[in-house]
PQR file with spaces between the fields and no chain letter, atoms N, CA, C, O and H, PARSE charges and radii, in Angstrom:
ATOM       1  N    MET     1      15.394 -124.782   20.442 -0.4000 1.5000
ATOM       2  CA   MET     1      16.660 -124.938   20.929 -0.0000 2.0000
ATOM       3  C    MET     1      17.616 -125.642   20.410  0.5500 1.7000
ATOM       4  O    MET     1      17.123 -126.703   20.027 -0.5500 1.4000
ATOM       5  N    GLY     2      18.654 -125.605   20.212 -0.4000 1.5000
ATOM       6  CA   GLY     2      19.963 -126.215   19.478 -0.0000 2.0000
ATOM       7  C    GLY     2      19.989 -127.465   19.962  0.5500 1.7000
ATOM       8  O    GLY     2      19.716 -127.668   21.145 -0.5500 1.4000
ATOM       9  H    GLY     2      19.054 -124.743   20.523  0.4000 1.0000
ATOM      10  N    LYS     3      20.294 -128.395   19.181 -0.4000 1.5000
ATOM      11  CA   LYS     3      20.913 -129.860   19.708 -0.0000 2.0000
ATOM      12  C    LYS     3      22.570 -129.711   19.612  0.5500 1.7000
ATOM      13  O    LYS     3      23.095 -129.280   18.585 -0.5500 1.4000
ATOM      14  H    LYS     3      20.516 -128.230   18.220  0.4000 1.0000
ATOM      15  N    ILE     4      23.428 -130.152   20.910 -0.4000 1.5000
ATOM      16  CA   ILE     4      24.636 -129.790   20.927 -0.0000 2.0000
ATOM      17  C    ILE     4      25.294 -131.393   20.438  0.5500 1.7000
ATOM      18  O    ILE     4      26.081 -131.684   19.536 -0.5500 1.4000
ATOM      19  H    ILE     4      23.002 -130.503   21.744  0.4000 1.0000
ATOM      20  N    SER     5      24.682 -132.128   21.327 -0.4000 1.5000
ATOM      21  CA   SER     5      25.382 -133.570   21.259 -0.0000 2.0000
ATOM      22  C    SER     5      24.551 -134.500   22.157  0.5500 1.7000
ATOM      23  O    SER     5      24.044 -134.223   23.244 -0.5500 1.4000
ATOM      24  H    SER     5      24.043 -131.892   22.059  0.4000 1.0000
ATOM      25  N    ASN     6      24.507 -135.870   21.354 -0.4000 1.5000
ATOM      26  CA   ASN     6      23.925 -137.006   21.968 -0.0000 2.0000
ATOM      27  C    ASN     6      24.698 -137.750   22.820  0.5500 1.7000
ATOM      28  O    ASN     6      24.136 -138.679   23.401 -0.5500 1.4000
ATOM      29  H    ASN     6      24.918 -136.095   20.471  0.4000 1.0000
ATOM      30  N    ASN     7      26.199 -137.492   23.084 -0.4000 1.5000
ATOM      31  CA   ASN     7      27.218 -137.731   23.692 -0.0000 2.0000
ATOM      32  C    ASN     7      27.545 -137.561   24.842  0.5500 1.7000
ATOM      33  O    ASN     7      28.023 -136.435   24.978 -0.5500 1.4000
ATOM      34  H    ASN     7      26.654 -136.737   22.612  0.4000 1.0000
ATOM      35  N    LEU     8      27.512 -138.457   26.271 -0.4000 1.5000
ATOM      36  CA   LEU     8      27.914 -137.885   27.319 -0.0000 2.0000
ATOM      37  C    LEU     8      29.738 -138.472   27.487  0.5500 1.7000
ATOM      38  O    LEU     8      29.975 -139.632   27.822 -0.5500 1.4000
ATOM      39  H    LEU     8      27.124 -139.372   26.160  0.4000 1.0000
ATOM      40  N    LYS     9      30.619 -137.677   27.256 -0.4000 1.5000
ATOM      41  CA   LYS     9      31.962 -137.708   27.493 -0.0000 2.0000
ATOM      42  C    LYS     9      32.387 -137.530   29.142  0.5500 1.7000
ATOM      43  O    LYS     9      31.819 -136.697   29.847 -0.5500 1.4000
ATOM      44  H    LYS     9      30.426 -136.735   26.983  0.4000 1.0000
ATOM      45  N    ILE    10      33.272 -138.268   29.564 -0.4000 1.5000
ATOM      46  CA   ILE    10      33.857 -138.380   30.731 -0.0000 2.0000
ATOM      47  C    ILE    10      35.406 -137.963   30.482  0.5500 1.7000
ATOM      48  O    ILE    10      36.130 -138.695   29.807 -0.5500 1.4000
ATOM      49  H    ILE    10      33.734 -138.945   28.991  0.4000 1.0000
ATOM      50  N    LEU    11      35.780 -137.018   30.930 -0.4000 1.5000
ATOM      51  CA   LEU    11      37.186 -136.392   30.564 -0.0000 2.0000
ATOM      52  C    LEU    11      37.949 -136.224   31.698  0.5500 1.7000
ATOM      53  O    LEU    11      37.508 -135.547   32.626 -0.5500 1.4000
ATOM      54  H    LEU    11      35.192 -136.423   31.478  0.4000 1.0000
ATOM      55  N    LYS    12      38.988 -136.724   31.752 -0.4000 1.5000
ATOM      56  CA   LYS    12      40.211 -136.445   32.695 -0.0000 2.0000
ATOM      57  C    LYS    12      40.768 -135.157   32.291  0.5500 1.7000
ATOM      58  O    LYS    12      41.527 -135.030   31.330 -0.5500 1.4000
ATOM      59  H    LYS    12      39.347 -137.274   30.997  0.4000 1.0000
ATOM      60  N    ALA    13      40.351 -134.149   33.087 -0.4000 1.5000
ATOM      61  CA   ALA    13      40.692 -132.756   32.485 -0.0000 2.0000
ATOM      62  C    ALA    13      42.458 -132.481   33.021  0.5500 1.7000
ATOM      63  O    ALA    13      43.192 -131.765   32.339 -0.5500 1.4000
ATOM      64  H    ALA    13      39.734 -134.252   33.868  0.4000 1.0000
ATOM      65  N    SER    14      42.935 -133.130   34.253 -0.4000 1.5000
ATOM      66  CA   SER    14      44.134 -132.901   34.847 -0.0000 2.0000
ATOM      67  C    SER    14      44.644 -133.900   35.336  0.5500 1.7000
ATOM      68  O    SER    14      44.041 -134.390   36.291 -0.5500 1.4000
ATOM      69  H    SER    14      42.339 -133.711   34.807  0.4000 1.0000
ATOM      70  N    PRO    15      45.813 -134.507   34.913 -0.5600 1.5000
ATOM      71  CA   PRO    15      46.689 -135.628   35.444  0.2800 2.0000
ATOM      72  C    PRO    15      46.277 -136.060   37.313  0.5500 1.7000
ATOM      73  O    PRO    15      45.910 -137.137   37.784 -0.5500 1.4000
ATOM      74  N    GLU    16      46.526 -134.750   37.987 -0.4000 1.5000
ATOM      75  CA   GLU    16      46.679 -134.618   39.395 -0.0000 2.0000
ATOM      76  C    GLU    16      45.120 -135.043   39.893  0.5500 1.7000
ATOM      77  O    GLU    16      44.954 -135.624   40.965 -0.5500 1.4000
ATOM      78  H    GLU    16      46.823 -133.875   37.604  0.4000 1.0000
ATOM      79  N    ILE    17      44.112 -134.729   39.092 -0.4000 1.5000
ATOM      80  CA   ILE    17      43.107 -134.738   39.299 -0.0000 2.0000
ATOM      81  C    ILE    17      41.896 -136.113   38.713  0.5500 1.7000
ATOM      82  O    ILE    17      41.425 -136.170   37.577 -0.5500 1.4000
ATOM      83  H    ILE    17      44.247 -134.257   38.220  0.4000 1.0000
ATOM      84  N    PRO    18      41.632 -137.041   39.782 -0.5600 1.5000
ATOM      85  CA   PRO    18      41.133 -138.463   39.135  0.2800 2.0000
ATOM      86  C    PRO    18      39.935 -138.219   38.357  0.5500 1.7000
ATOM      87  O    PRO    18      39.027 -137.595   38.908 -0.5500 1.4000
ATOM      88  N    GLY    19      39.813 -138.553   37.345 -0.4000 1.5000
ATOM      89  CA   GLY    19      38.403 -138.497   36.751 -0.0000 2.0000
ATOM      90  C    GLY    19      37.463 -139.790   37.605  0.5500 1.7000
ATOM      91  O    GLY    19      37.854 -140.631   38.415 -0.5500 1.4000
ATOM      92  H    GLY    19      40.550 -139.060   36.898  0.4000 1.0000
ATOM      93  N    MET    20      36.327 -139.574   37.132 -0.4000 1.5000
ATOM      94  CA   MET    20      35.173 -140.264   37.574 -0.0000 2.0000
ATOM      95  C    MET    20      34.553 -141.697   36.550  0.5500 1.7000
ATOM      96  O    MET    20      34.822 -141.921   35.370 -0.5500 1.4000
ATOM      97  H    MET    20      36.010 -138.891   36.473  0.4000 1.0000
ATOM      98  N    THR    21      34.058 -142.146   37.068 -0.4000 1.5000
ATOM      99  CA   THR    21      33.809 -143.400   36.583 -0.0000 2.0000
ATOM     100  C    THR    21      32.188 -143.161   35.801  0.5500 1.7000
ATOM     101  O    THR    21      31.626 -142.068   35.871 -0.5500 1.4000
ATOM     102  H    THR    21      33.840 -141.964   38.027  0.4000 1.0000
ATOM     103  N    LYS    22      31.610 -144.279   35.116 -0.4000 1.5000
ATOM     104  CA   LYS    22      30.481 -143.582   34.414 -0.0000 2.0000
ATOM     105  C    LYS    22      29.121 -143.767   35.811  0.5500 1.7000
ATOM     106  O    LYS    22      28.034 -143.189   35.844 -0.5500 1.4000
ATOM     107  H    LYS    22      32.067 -145.167   35.059  0.4000 1.0000
ATOM     108  N    GLU    23      29.470 -144.377   36.435 -0.4000 1.5000
ATOM     109  CA   GLU    23      28.504 -144.640   37.480 -0.0000 2.0000
ATOM     110  C    GLU    23      28.660 -143.507   38.529  0.5500 1.7000
ATOM     111  O    GLU    23      27.728 -142.980   39.137 -0.5500 1.4000
ATOM     112  H    GLU    23      30.353 -144.846   36.409  0.4000 1.0000
ATOM     113  N    GLU    24      29.973 -143.214   38.650 -0.4000 1.5000
ATOM     114  CA   GLU    24      30.164 -142.210   39.634 -0.0000 2.0000
ATOM     115  C    GLU    24      29.522 -140.860   38.705  0.5500 1.7000
ATOM     116  O    GLU    24      28.749 -140.079   39.260 -0.5500 1.4000
ATOM     117  H    GLU    24      30.730 -143.642   38.157  0.4000 1.0000
ATOM     118  N    THR    25      29.824 -140.716   37.601 -0.4000 1.5000
ATOM     119  CA   THR    25      29.291 -139.347   36.857 -0.0000 2.0000
ATOM     120  C    THR    25      27.496 -139.093   37.025  0.5500 1.7000
ATOM     121  O    THR    25      26.945 -137.999   37.147 -0.5500 1.4000
ATOM     122  H    THR    25      30.452 -141.350   37.150  0.4000 1.0000
ATOM     123  N    ASP    26      26.742 -140.630   36.982 -0.4000 1.5000
ATOM     124  CA   ASP    26      25.460 -140.540   36.964 -0.0000 2.0000
ATOM     125  C    ASP    26      24.995 -140.287   38.615  0.5500 1.7000
ATOM     126  O    ASP    26      23.969 -139.642   38.828 -0.5500 1.4000
ATOM     127  H    ASP    26      27.190 -141.518   36.882  0.4000 1.0000
ATOM     128  N    ARG    27      25.689 -140.752   39.599 -0.4000 1.5000
ATOM     129  CA   ARG    27      25.596 -140.295   40.813 -0.0000 2.0000
ATOM     130  C    ARG    27      25.744 -138.780   41.170  0.5500 1.7000
ATOM     131  O    ARG    27      25.190 -138.227   42.121 -0.5500 1.4000
ATOM     132  H    ARG    27      26.523 -141.276   39.425  0.4000 1.0000
ATOM     133  N    PHE    28      26.504 -138.248   40.339 -0.4000 1.5000
ATOM     134  CA   PHE    28      27.122 -136.679   40.677 -0.0000 2.0000
ATOM     135  C    PHE    28      26.064 -135.984   40.096  0.5500 1.7000
ATOM     136  O    PHE    28      25.542 -135.134   40.818 -0.5500 1.4000
ATOM     137  H    PHE    28      26.954 -138.697   39.567  0.4000 1.0000
ATOM     138  N    LEU    29      25.480 -136.175   38.629 -0.4000 1.5000
ATOM     139  CA   LEU    29      24.406 -135.691   38.131 -0.0000 2.0000
ATOM     140  C    LEU    29      22.892 -135.903   38.722  0.5500 1.7000
ATOM     141  O    LEU    29      21.861 -135.379   38.299 -0.5500 1.4000
ATOM     142  H    LEU    29      25.905 -136.866   38.043  0.4000 1.0000
ATOM     143  N    GLU    30      23.032 -136.762   39.749 -0.4000 1.5000
ATOM     144  CA   GLU    30      21.552 -137.243   39.978 -0.0000 2.0000
ATOM     145  C    GLU    30      21.437 -136.478   41.262  0.5500 1.7000
ATOM     146  O    GLU    30      20.358 -136.525   41.852 -0.5500 1.4000
ATOM     147  H    GLU    30      23.869 -137.188   40.092  0.4000 1.0000
ATOM     148  N    ASN    31      22.512 -135.718   41.803 -0.4000 1.5000
ATOM     149  CA   ASN    31      22.465 -135.039   43.100 -0.0000 2.0000
ATOM     150  C    ASN    31      21.790 -133.687   42.907  0.5500 1.7000
ATOM     151  O    ASN    31      21.548 -133.074   43.947 -0.5500 1.4000
ATOM     152  H    ASN    31      23.388 -135.680   41.323  0.4000 1.0000
ATOM     153  N    LYS    32      21.473 -133.162   41.847 -0.4000 1.5000
ATOM     154  CA   LYS    32      20.911 -131.875   41.719 -0.0000 2.0000
ATOM     155  C    LYS    32      21.221 -130.777   42.340  0.5500 1.7000
ATOM     156  O    LYS    32      20.433 -129.919   42.738 -0.5500 1.4000
ATOM     157  H    LYS    32      21.669 -133.660   41.002  0.4000 1.0000
ATOM     158  N    LEU    33      22.802 -130.790   42.467 -0.4000 1.5000
ATOM     159  CA   LEU    33      23.755 -129.594   42.525 -0.0000 2.0000
ATOM     160  C    LEU    33      23.649 -128.882   41.246  0.5500 1.7000
ATOM     161  O    LEU    33      23.413 -129.363   40.138 -0.5500 1.4000
ATOM     162  H    LEU    33      23.442 -131.487   42.143  0.4000 1.0000
ATOM     163  N    ASN    34      23.909 -127.364   41.651 -0.4000 1.5000
ATOM     164  CA   ASN    34      24.135 -126.590   40.434 -0.0000 2.0000
ATOM     165  C    ASN    34      25.462 -126.655   39.697  0.5500 1.7000
ATOM     166  O    ASN    34      26.492 -126.488   40.350 -0.5500 1.4000
ATOM     167  H    ASN    34      24.100 -126.973   42.551  0.4000 1.0000
ATOM     168  N    LEU    35      25.511 -126.834   38.676 -0.4000 1.5000
ATOM     169  CA   LEU    35      26.759 -126.706   37.831 -0.0000 2.0000
ATOM     170  C    LEU    35      27.770 -125.567   37.879  0.5500 1.7000
ATOM     171  O    LEU    35      27.168 -124.508   38.060 -0.5500 1.4000
ATOM     172  H    LEU    35      24.675 -126.970   38.145  0.4000 1.0000
ATOM     173  N    GLN    36      28.700 -125.448   37.810 -0.4000 1.5000
ATOM     174  CA   GLN    36      29.679 -124.042   37.408 -0.0000 2.0000
ATOM     175  C    GLN    36      30.363 -124.417   35.918  0.5500 1.7000
ATOM     176  O    GLN    36      31.368 -125.055   35.602 -0.5500 1.4000
ATOM     177  H    GLN    36      29.188 -126.307   37.663  0.4000 1.0000
ATOM     178  N    PHE    37      29.207 -123.625   35.071 -0.4000 1.5000
ATOM     179  CA   PHE    37      30.186 -123.492   33.628 -0.0000 2.0000
ATOM     180  C    PHE    37      31.079 -122.721   33.481  0.5500 1.7000
ATOM     181  O    PHE    37      30.928 -121.589   33.940 -0.5500 1.4000
ATOM     182  H    PHE    37      28.391 -123.107   35.328  0.4000 1.0000
ATOM     183  N    ALA    38      32.305 -123.064   32.796 -0.4000 1.5000
ATOM     184  CA   ALA    38      33.273 -122.372   32.602 -0.0000 2.0000
ATOM     185  C    ALA    38      33.775 -122.371   31.134  0.5500 1.7000
ATOM     186  O    ALA    38      33.712 -123.351   30.391 -0.5500 1.4000
ATOM     187  H    ALA    38      32.428 -123.983   32.423  0.4000 1.0000
ATOM     188  N    THR    39      34.226 -121.291   30.839 -0.4000 1.5000
ATOM     189  CA   THR    39      34.911 -120.967   29.315 -0.0000 2.0000
ATOM     190  C    THR    39      36.144 -119.931   29.480  0.5500 1.7000
ATOM     191  O    THR    39      36.106 -118.999   30.283 -0.5500 1.4000
ATOM     192  H    THR    39      34.277 -120.495   31.443  0.4000 1.0000
ATOM     193  N    ILE    40      37.045 -120.151   28.782 -0.4000 1.5000
ATOM     194  CA   ILE    40      38.193 -119.222   28.617 -0.0000 2.0000
ATOM     195  C    ILE    40      37.895 -117.916   27.073  0.5500 1.7000
ATOM     196  O    ILE    40      37.673 -118.214   25.900 -0.5500 1.4000
ATOM     197  H    ILE    40      37.077 -120.908   28.130  0.4000 1.0000
ATOM     198  N    ASP    41      37.975 -116.930   27.509 -0.4000 1.5000
ATOM     199  CA   ASP    41      37.984 -116.087   26.536 -0.0000 2.0000
ATOM     200  C    ASP    41      39.301 -115.827   25.682  0.5500 1.7000
ATOM     201  O    ASP    41      40.391 -116.285   26.024 -0.5500 1.4000
ATOM     202  H    ASP    41      38.156 -116.688   28.462  0.4000 1.0000
ATOM     203  N    ASN    42      39.124 -115.112   24.628 -0.4000 1.5000
ATOM     204  CA   ASN    42      40.227 -114.732   23.704 -0.0000 2.0000
ATOM     205  C    ASN    42      41.658 -114.416   24.600  0.5500 1.7000
ATOM     206  O    ASN    42      42.786 -114.716   24.210 -0.5500 1.4000
ATOM     207  H    ASN    42      38.239 -114.740   24.350  0.4000 1.0000
ATOM     208  N    LYS    43      41.310 -113.699   25.971 -0.4000 1.5000
ATOM     209  CA   LYS    43      42.686 -113.321   26.823 -0.0000 2.0000
ATOM     210  C    LYS    43      43.130 -114.237   27.494  0.5500 1.7000
ATOM     211  O    LYS    43      44.137 -114.023   28.168 -0.5500 1.4000
ATOM     212  H    LYS    43      40.394 -113.456   26.288  0.4000 1.0000
ATOM     213  N    GLY    44      42.540 -115.459   27.506 -0.4000 1.5000
ATOM     214  CA   GLY    44      42.766 -116.446   28.532 -0.0000 2.0000
ATOM     215  C    GLY    44      41.928 -116.476   30.290  0.5500 1.7000
ATOM     216  O    GLY    44      41.912 -117.269   31.232 -0.5500 1.4000
ATOM     217  H    GLY    44      41.721 -115.634   26.959  0.4000 1.0000
ATOM     218  N    ASP    45      41.470 -115.454   30.063 -0.4000 1.5000
ATOM     219  CA   ASP    45      40.578 -115.286   31.388 -0.0000 2.0000
ATOM     220  C    ASP    45      39.412 -116.353   31.405  0.5500 1.7000
ATOM     221  O    ASP    45      38.754 -116.702   30.424 -0.5500 1.4000
ATOM     222  H    ASP    45      41.483 -114.810   29.298  0.4000 1.0000
ATOM     223  N    PRO    46      39.272 -116.828   32.763 -0.5600 1.5000
ATOM     224  CA   PRO    46      38.194 -117.842   32.983  0.2800 2.0000
ATOM     225  C    PRO    46      36.635 -116.939   33.008  0.5500 1.7000
ATOM     226  O    PRO    46      36.551 -115.937   33.718 -0.5500 1.4000
ATOM     227  N    ASN    47      35.641 -117.331   32.305 -0.4000 1.5000
ATOM     228  CA   ASN    47      34.342 -116.780   32.565 -0.0000 2.0000
ATOM     229  C    ASN    47      33.647 -118.033   33.497  0.5500 1.7000
ATOM     230  O    ASN    47      33.647 -119.145   32.968 -0.5500 1.4000
ATOM     231  H    ASN    47      35.709 -118.145   31.728  0.4000 1.0000
ATOM     232  N    ILE    48      33.192 -117.931   34.547 -0.4000 1.5000
ATOM     233  CA   ILE    48      32.479 -119.032   35.368 -0.0000 2.0000
ATOM     234  C    ILE    48      30.831 -118.463   35.922  0.5500 1.7000
ATOM     235  O    ILE    48      30.495 -117.390   36.424 -0.5500 1.4000
ATOM     236  H    ILE    48      33.192 -117.028   34.976  0.4000 1.0000
ATOM     237  N    HIS    49      30.101 -119.593   35.606 -0.4000 1.5000
ATOM     238  CA   HIS    49      28.904 -119.193   35.941 -0.0000 2.0000
ATOM     239  C    HIS    49      27.806 -120.378   36.219  0.5500 1.7000
ATOM     240  O    HIS    49      27.413 -121.161   35.355 -0.5500 1.4000
ATOM     241  H    HIS    49      30.373 -120.464   35.198  0.4000 1.0000
ATOM     242  N    PRO    50      27.443 -120.365   37.400 -0.5600 1.5000
ATOM     243  CA   PRO    50      26.520 -121.175   37.916  0.2800 2.0000
ATOM     244  C    PRO    50      25.328 -121.587   37.337  0.5500 1.7000
ATOM     245  O    PRO    50      24.393 -120.788   37.274 -0.5500 1.4000
ATOM     246  N    VAL    51      25.231 -122.614   36.943 -0.4000 1.5000
ATOM     247  CA   VAL    51      23.753 -123.254   35.981 -0.0000 2.0000
ATOM     248  C    VAL    51      22.732 -124.197   36.368  0.5500 1.7000
ATOM     249  O    VAL    51      23.298 -125.221   36.750 -0.5500 1.4000
ATOM     250  H    VAL    51      25.990 -123.263   36.994  0.4000 1.0000
ATOM     251  N    TRP    52      21.564 -124.298   36.432 -0.4000 1.5000
ATOM     252  CA   TRP    52      20.793 -125.027   36.939 -0.0000 2.0000
ATOM     253  C    TRP    52      20.760 -126.166   35.641  0.5500 1.7000
ATOM     254  O    TRP    52      20.973 -125.699   34.522 -0.5500 1.4000
ATOM     255  H    TRP    52      21.105 -123.466   36.121  0.4000 1.0000
ATOM     256  N    PHE    53      20.549 -127.367   35.739 -0.4000 1.5000
ATOM     257  CA   PHE    53      20.480 -128.527   34.914 -0.0000 2.0000
ATOM     258  C    PHE    53      19.642 -129.708   35.325  0.5500 1.7000
ATOM     259  O    PHE    53      19.412 -130.184   36.437 -0.5500 1.4000
ATOM     260  H    PHE    53      20.377 -127.746   36.648  0.4000 1.0000
ATOM     261  N    TYR    54      19.197 -130.093   33.949 -0.4000 1.5000
ATOM     262  CA   TYR    54      18.416 -131.396   34.777 -0.0000 2.0000
ATOM     263  C    TYR    54      19.072 -132.538   33.786  0.5500 1.7000
ATOM     264  O    TYR    54      19.299 -132.287   32.602 -0.5500 1.4000
ATOM     265  H    TYR    54      19.384 -129.707   33.046  0.4000 1.0000
ATOM     266  N    TYR    55      19.354 -133.819   34.387 -0.4000 1.5000
ATOM     267  CA   TYR    55      19.970 -134.679   33.744 -0.0000 2.0000
ATOM     268  C    TYR    55      18.862 -135.917   33.594  0.5500 1.7000
ATOM     269  O    TYR    55      18.258 -136.478   34.508 -0.5500 1.4000
ATOM     270  H    TYR    55      19.170 -134.023   35.349  0.4000 1.0000
ATOM     271  N    ASP    56      18.788 -136.146   32.288 -0.4000 1.5000
ATOM     272  CA   ASP    56      17.823 -137.561   31.951 -0.0000 2.0000
ATOM     273  C    ASP    56      18.816 -138.696   32.067  0.5500 1.7000
ATOM     274  O    ASP    56      19.641 -138.675   31.154 -0.5500 1.4000
ATOM     275  H    ASP    56      19.279 -135.690   31.546  0.4000 1.0000
ATOM     276  N    LYS    57      18.925 -139.404   32.694 -0.4000 1.5000
ATOM     277  CA   LYS    57      19.685 -140.648   32.815 -0.0000 2.0000
ATOM     278  C    LYS    57      19.358 -141.525   31.716  0.5500 1.7000
ATOM     279  O    LYS    57      20.313 -142.056   31.149 -0.5500 1.4000
ATOM     280  H    LYS    57      18.255 -139.421   33.436  0.4000 1.0000
ATOM     281  N    ASP    58      17.937 -141.836   31.216 -0.4000 1.5000
ATOM     282  CA   ASP    58      17.619 -142.894   30.525 -0.0000 2.0000
ATOM     283  C    ASP    58      17.991 -142.493   29.115  0.5500 1.7000
ATOM     284  O    ASP    58      18.363 -143.428   28.406 -0.5500 1.4000
ATOM     285  H    ASP    58      17.161 -141.404   31.676  0.4000 1.0000
ATOM     286  N    GLU    59      17.964 -141.199   28.524 -0.4000 1.5000
ATOM     287  CA   GLU    59      18.019 -140.752   27.610 -0.0000 2.0000
ATOM     288  C    GLU    59      19.514 -140.388   27.603  0.5500 1.7000
ATOM     289  O    GLU    59      20.003 -140.394   26.473 -0.5500 1.4000
ATOM     290  H    GLU    59      17.662 -140.439   29.100  0.4000 1.0000
ATOM     291  N    LYS    60      20.265 -140.104   28.503 -0.4000 1.5000
ATOM     292  CA   LYS    60      21.580 -140.129   28.386 -0.0000 2.0000
ATOM     293  C    LYS    60      22.164 -138.168   27.950  0.5500 1.7000
ATOM     294  O    LYS    60      23.173 -137.753   27.380 -0.5500 1.4000
ATOM     295  H    LYS    60      19.868 -140.100   29.421  0.4000 1.0000
ATOM     296  N    LYS    61      20.964 -137.431   28.554 -0.4000 1.5000
ATOM     297  CA   LYS    61      20.905 -136.040   28.305 -0.0000 2.0000
ATOM     298  C    LYS    61      21.139 -135.333   29.226  0.5500 1.7000
ATOM     299  O    LYS    61      20.726 -135.678   30.334 -0.5500 1.4000
ATOM     300  H    LYS    61      20.144 -137.767   29.017  0.4000 1.0000
ATOM     301  N    LEU    62      21.813 -134.219   29.089 -0.4000 1.5000
ATOM     302  CA   LEU    62      21.951 -133.314   30.166 -0.0000 2.0000
ATOM     303  C    LEU    62      21.807 -132.022   29.613  0.5500 1.7000
ATOM     304  O    LEU    62      22.552 -131.499   28.784 -0.5500 1.4000
ATOM     305  H    LEU    62      22.149 -133.939   28.190  0.4000 1.0000
ATOM     306  N    PHE    63      20.386 -131.357   30.343 -0.4000 1.5000
ATOM     307  CA   PHE    63      19.949 -130.129   29.893 -0.0000 2.0000
ATOM     308  C    PHE    63      20.506 -128.897   30.819  0.5500 1.7000
ATOM     309  O    PHE    63      20.334 -129.009   32.032 -0.5500 1.4000
ATOM     310  H    PHE    63      19.781 -131.782   31.016  0.4000 1.0000
ATOM     311  N    ILE    64      21.038 -127.950   30.412 -0.4000 1.5000
ATOM     312  CA   ILE    64      21.423 -126.896   30.971 -0.0000 2.0000
ATOM     313  C    ILE    64      20.627 -125.711   30.765  0.5500 1.7000
ATOM     314  O    ILE    64      20.313 -125.438   29.607 -0.5500 1.4000
ATOM     315  H    ILE    64      21.178 -127.859   29.426  0.4000 1.0000
ATOM     316  N    MET    65      20.204 -124.871   31.832 -0.4000 1.5000
ATOM     317  CA   MET    65      19.237 -123.605   31.986 -0.0000 2.0000
ATOM     318  C    MET    65      20.086 -122.663   32.434  0.5500 1.7000
ATOM     319  O    MET    65      21.013 -122.896   33.210 -0.5500 1.4000
ATOM     320  H    MET    65      20.459 -125.094   32.773  0.4000 1.0000
ATOM     321  N    THR    66      19.786 -121.487   31.933 -0.4000 1.5000
ATOM     322  CA   THR    66      20.207 -120.204   32.372 -0.0000 2.0000
ATOM     323  C    THR    66      18.914 -119.180   33.093  0.5500 1.7000
ATOM     324  O    THR    66      17.840 -119.673   33.440 -0.5500 1.4000
ATOM     325  H    THR    66      19.033 -121.298   31.303  0.4000 1.0000
ATOM     326  N    HIS    67      19.215 -117.798   33.230 -0.4000 1.5000
ATOM     327  CA   HIS    67      18.304 -116.990   33.860 -0.0000 2.0000
ATOM     328  C    HIS    67      17.539 -116.478   32.683  0.5500 1.7000
ATOM     329  O    HIS    67      16.452 -115.960   32.940 -0.5500 1.4000
ATOM     330  H    HIS    67      20.087 -117.399   32.948  0.4000 1.0000
ATOM     331  N    GLN    68      17.898 -116.532   31.512 -0.4000 1.5000
ATOM     332  CA   GLN    68      17.530 -115.669   29.978 -0.0000 2.0000
ATOM     333  C    GLN    68      16.791 -116.836   29.367  0.5500 1.7000
ATOM     334  O    GLN    68      16.309 -116.740   28.238 -0.5500 1.4000
ATOM     335  H    GLN    68      18.780 -116.954   31.304  0.4000 1.0000
């Protein structure tokens, strides 16, 4: 498995939508909900997929799993 990053970054994606604090992010990731992983293709169309994840709060790592 490749290593992507050791850093968790909290971004404000849109000025109309408030960002989350570190504490709010921890609580959100500890809820065990599925995440929606989204990318934009070269035509500008979104690709959105539900993903399962495991959040290791102590190690500050987010592991994302797919069906394959």
